[in-house]
N, C-alpha and C positions, 0 to 999 in steps of 0.2 A: 417578894423574892424567895422561895426558903430556903433553908441552909441548907449547903449547897454537898457540905460534907455526909447528909445521912441520902442521896440520888442512887438511885439506882439507874443503869446503864440506858435505860431510852428517857430520863428523866436527865441524867448528863447531854445528851444529844438533845433534847428541848431547849435547854438553855446554853448552850454553844449558837445553834439557827438560830436563836432569840438573842443576844448577841451581851449576853448576861455571865459567860466565860468563856475567854475562849484556851483554843486548842495550841499546843504547844507539841515539834513534834522534835527530838532532839536527832541532828542530823547522821551522825555518826552512828549512833546506835540503829536510825531506820535501813545504813547503807548497810549494815555489819549483817541488818535481819535477810537483806535480797542477797548478799556477795556469800556468806560466811555460815549459811544454813543451807539442806541439802532443802532439794523441794519437798522431799514425804515430814523433817523434820517442821517447813514452814506448816505444811496443813495440818500436824499435830498441834501445832501451838496457834494458831487463826485460824482450821476448822475449814479455808479457801484454800484453793489451789493459787497459787502465786507466780507459776513458771511462766511468763508469761513474760511480765513484769521482772521477778530476777531477771531473764533474758534481756531488754532493757536496758536495767541497769549493769551486768556484766557485761555486752556490748558498748557501754561510752565507757566502762575502767577499761576494756580493751583498746577503746580505739586512743584510749588518754596513753596506752602505754607505748601503740603503734606512734603514736605523734611523737612523742620522748628521744625512743630510737628512734626515728626515720631523721629528726633536727641533728641529734647526733651522729647518726652515720655522712651524716649530709657538710654537718662540720667537720668531719676528718678529712672529706676529700674536697670542702674549702677551705680549708683555715690550715691545714695540715699539724704540724707542729702547735698551730694560736688555738687550735681543738681542745687543746689541753686546757686553757683556761675558761673555753666557754663551755664545756662538756659539764663540767663541776655548780660552772654559774648556773646554767641551765636546770640543773637538776637540786640546786637551792633554791631556786626560784619555782619551782615545781613543787618542792615542799615546802614552802613559804604558804602557796595557790591553794595543797590540798587541809594544809590546818588550818587556814581561812573561811575556806568553805563548809568547812565541819562540822562550823560553829554558826548560828542563825540562820537566817536566809541568806541563800546566794546574788548576789549581786550579778548581772549582768552587765551591765552599764560597762566598768572597765576594764573586764574580757574584753568587750568584744571593739572597746575603740586600743589597744594591744592591739591585739587581733589587725587591725588596720592599720594599726602602725609598720606591724612583721611584714605585713602584703603591701604597703607603700615603699619600705625601704627594700624589699623584694626585686619591687620592677625598678627601685633605683639601681639596684646595684643587680640589674638583669643581664647585660651586656660583660659581667664574671664569667657567668655561665648555669649550667643550669641545678648546679650544688648549693649554691644559697641565695640562687630563687627560694630552693626547695628549705633548705635550711632557716631563712627566713619567714619563708610563709609556715611554714611547721612550728614554729619556736613555741608561740602560744597558744597551741592551740591543744596543750597538753589542759593551762587554764581549764579554758571553755571547754573543755569534756569532763573535766575534775565536775564543778559544777553543779554538770547536767546531770552525771554520778547523785549529790545530793539532791540537786532536786526533785530529783523523778522521784530517788530512795523517799524523801518525805512528803512530794506528797501522793506516792502510791499506799505511803504506811496511811497515810489521815486518808485516802478514801477510804483505805480495810477498817482502821476504825472505826470508821463509822456505819460498816454495813456487818461487822463480825463481835458479839460480844465475846465472843475466846479469844476473837485476836486482840481488845481490847482490854480485858482483866489479865492476859499475857503481857503486854506491852505495855499498862501501866503499872503493875508489878514489876517491871522489869526497869521503867524512870525516862523509858523510849518518850512516854505519850505523857506530857502534862494539862494541868490546864492553870488558864490564872484567870483572877478577876480582875475584869479590864476598868474597874474604878483605883482600885488599891494597889494592884499587882499582885497581888497575894499569889503563893504559889498555892494548892492545894493540895495535897501527900498525899489522903484517901478518900476512899469512899463510904467507912464502914460507918 
């Protein structure tokens, strides 16, 4: 095996494809790449148009906010004054979901379980009215959409790095992409 820090772009990709290096994507930086930069900035930094991918990530980001707002408004109608406790609790949960989704690879099992629990509670309280159904059915959707934002951002960036050396150089130098040796877990810091 060749010394990995002396590899060029094609050799890095070969090492990743052979399993000699693991490619990691920093989810928070990937999300910022697709949501904070303009299309022209992404094109300049990566050499490839990312407008469709950016639209998908922003769509999930918008759905996340829509679900949060829908659940909050429904809580006002369903719970009246108790919504003063429900809404801040929901926002705290959402903050936790966002922070945990931005670290490592998002796991969907817990989010889907919570969503199914929310649907079950919505069905159980369906006799209380539509606002209860909407509140409980949408309360956990921000968790799923948050995970989708980070999942797609990281996957899109992984694909971009594998297909554009310019993107690789920019993202590797900005620590959005990193490499690990599978045996030791040692991070490859540079490619000079």
